[in-house]
N, C-alpha and C positions, 0 to 999 in steps of 0.2 A: 623138485629142485628150487632153491631160493636164489634169486638173481638180484643183486644190489648195484646201484650206481653211487659213486662216492669220490671223495678227494683222497688221494694217497700220495704222500710226499708232495703236497701242494699241486698235484695234477689230477684232472678229472679222468676217471676210468671206471671200470665195472668189474664184477667178479661174482663168485658163488659163495654162499654162506652155509656153514655147517656148524651149528651151535654157536660158540663164541669165536669161531675162527673163519677166516676168509681166504679163498684162493683168488688172486688177482688175475686180470686178463693176461698179463705178461707171464705169470706162472702157468696158466692154462695152456698158452701157446707153446711155452718151452717144453712142458711135460707131455703134451699130446701130439706135438708136431703140426698142429692145425693152426694156420695163421689167421686167427679170428680177427674181425675188423675192429677199428677204434670206436666206431659208433655202436652204442648199445642197441639202438633200434635196428640196425643192420644185423647185429648178432641174433636178436630175438626173432626177427620176422623174415629174414632172407635166407633161411636154411642153415645158418651156421650153428645154431643151437642144436638142431637135429644131427648135425655132423659130429658134434663132440659128446653128446649126452651119454653115449655108451662107452666112452673112453675115460671116464672120470673116477673109476673105482679106486685108483691108487693115489689120487691127488692128496698131498700132505696138508693143505690149508695152513700155510705158514704164518699168515698175518693175524694178529689179535684184533678183534672187532673194536676194541677200545682205542685203537690207534688211527682209525679212519673217521672221516666226517661224512655222514650220509647226505646224499642229494635226492631229490624226487626221482623215483625209479625210472620214469619215462620223461625225457626232455621234449618240450615242444609238441605235445599231442595236438592233433588237428581239432579235436573236440573233447571237452569235459562235460559230460551229460549227467545231471543229478535228478533223481526222482523225488517227488514230494508226496507225502501222505501214503507211502506204500507199505507201512506196517499197520496192522489192524489196531494194535494197542496205541500207537501214536495218533492215528486218525481219531480213535475213540476219545482220547484225552483232549483233543481239539474240538470235540463235538461234531465230528465229520464222519463220513463213510469213505473208506478207501475207494479210489476211482477204479473203474474197470480197465481203463487204458492209461498208459504212463503219463502222468502230469510232470513235465520236465522243465528244468532250468539249465541253461548253458552257462558254465563258468568260463572265464577267459584263462588261457594258459599262464598268464602273468600272475594268477592267484596261486600257482603251485608253490608248495613249501615242503620241507622235509622234517623228519623226526629230529629232535634235538634243537630245532630252530625256534626263534620267537615268532609268535603270531602278532603282527604289528597292527595296532588299533589306533586310528586317529582319535584325538580327544573329543571330537564332536559326536562320536558314536557312543551312545549311553546305554544300549541294551545289547551287549555282545553275548552270543549263545553258541553252543557246541552241538554237533550232530555226528555221532559215530555211525559209520556206514561201511558195508561191504562193497568194495569197488572191483570191477572186473576189467581186464585189459583185453581189447579185441585183437585177435592175432592175424586176421586176414580181411581184405576188403570184401564187403558183402552188401547185397541189396535184395529186399523182398524174400528173405529166407524163412523157412519153416522153423517150428520149434525144434524139430529133430536136427536140422542143419545148424541151429544156433549153438548147440553144445560144442560143435567142432570149430566154431568161430571164436571161442574164448581161449586165450592163451594162459591166463592166470588170474590171481586175485591178490588184493592188498587191502590194508586198512585205510580209511579215508575219513577226514573230518570236514564236513560241510559247514564251515564256520559262517555264521549269519549275524548281520546287524539288524535286530528286530525292529528298532525304531525307524530305520531307513525303510525296511520292508513295509511297515504299516503306513508310513508317510506316502510311499510310492503306490501302495496297493498292488504291488507285484514284487517278484523276488529278485530280479536280476541285479540291481545296483547293490542291494544289501548283502549279496553273496559274492560280489565280484572284486572286492578290495584285494590289492596285492597281499599275498601271504595267507589268504583265507581258504586255501585248499591243501592243508598238510596231508601227506600220504606216504605210504611205505609200511615199515621201513625198507621192505624189499617186495619183489613180486614172487609169489609162490605159484608154481606151475600147477595146472589142473590135475595132473596125475597124482599129486600129493594130497589132494583134498577129496576124501571119499564121498562126502555129501555136503556140498556148499549150502544146502537148505537146512542144515542142522548144526550150526556153529554158534557157540555162545559169544556174545559181544557185550562189552562193558565200557563205561566211561567213569573215571574218577576225577574229581576236582579237588586238589589239595588233600588227596587221600580219601575223600568222601565219595562213596558210590552214588552216581547220579542216574546212570542208565545200566540196566541189567536185563538182557533179553536174549532172544535167539533169532537167527535168520529164518527159522521155521515160521515166524510171525509175519513174514512178507505176504502181502496180498497177491500181487502179481509176481509169479515165480521167475527165476533167472532165465530159462529158455524163452518164456513168453515176453519178457522185457526186451531181449535182443531181437526176437522176431518182430514184435510190434514196432520198435523204433526203426528197424530196417525198412519197414514199409513207408516210413516218413522220409528218412534220409539215408544216404549211403554211409555205412560204417566202414572206417578205414583202419588199417594196421596202426596200433598204438593209441587208438581212441580209448578214453576212460569212461565207463558207465558206472556211476555210484547209485546203489540200489535203494536208497531211502534209509531213514533212521527210525528206531523204536521209541517207545515212550520214555519220558524222563527229561526232555528238554525244558527250558524255562519259558518257552513261548506260551503266552496266555495263562500262566500260572499266577494265582494270587500270592502276593509276597515273594515274587520271583527274585532269586539271587543271581544276577547276571555276572558275567566274568569281569574281573578287574585287574589292574596292573599287578603283575607278579604271580597271578594264579598259575598253578601248574596242572596241566591236563594230561591224563594218562588214558589212552584208549587201547583196548586189546580185543582181538578177534581170535578165537580158538584156532590154533594151527598157523596163524598168519603173522604173529609177532605183536609188538607193542609200539605204539606211536606216542612219543612224549613231546610236549610243547609248553612254552611259557608265554603268558600274555605280556606284551609290552605296549603300554599306552604312550603315544607320542603327540607332541603339540602339532597341530595342523597350521599350515601357512595362512 
């Protein structure tokens, strides 16, 4: 099932996606008789999704997807955790070896952004880069869990762009500031539940900039695999319902490339992960105060 959060008739709501059609929360409530909550997080993680998922066979999906404005699928997550150098091909192109344990960066939730929106870049950033990543949504609170238990802690997956200001990153000699600007975490376009993805470790993922393919890889190239990621991070911090863990990017970013072509005003980025949809954003450079 694909669950999206969006604006409909200028009001925030959520619903289910089927191809190019959407069933809104109000429609689901009316046709199933289940008074699902206004909060998408309550719907996803407090039992309401399980309550209705077997009652949706005859939903008509009356709304056209072109009539809604997508929002980030999860509002106000407690944590956005991003892995660095977790793809063998990406680590190799940087002259590094993928680490045995997750090397993580925490993005603030104010960086969240949606498909169709601008990535807003202050004009003092001169080396803006993209990173297509498979992100997972944690579905229950957990701590010190095993790899076997980790699979049950994941609610679903989505596309994530770990936008990075490389000049800031190099200046600081660490990642946080360069990855934390408002709008630097586009994600979505929706959450796809785990039952729809047969093998999350075998999904094609691509990035195109103005139609040119820049990244073309597979989640099979992850070094630390998904259950290990969740288990290892849970040994460090409690994972909570709605947390986002983005699993790293493959080769093809501009970082440390000779003659690198960084993102500029007006560039259009299209990111796709097999089975999870397409994330579209445009770069907008703005004057800083």
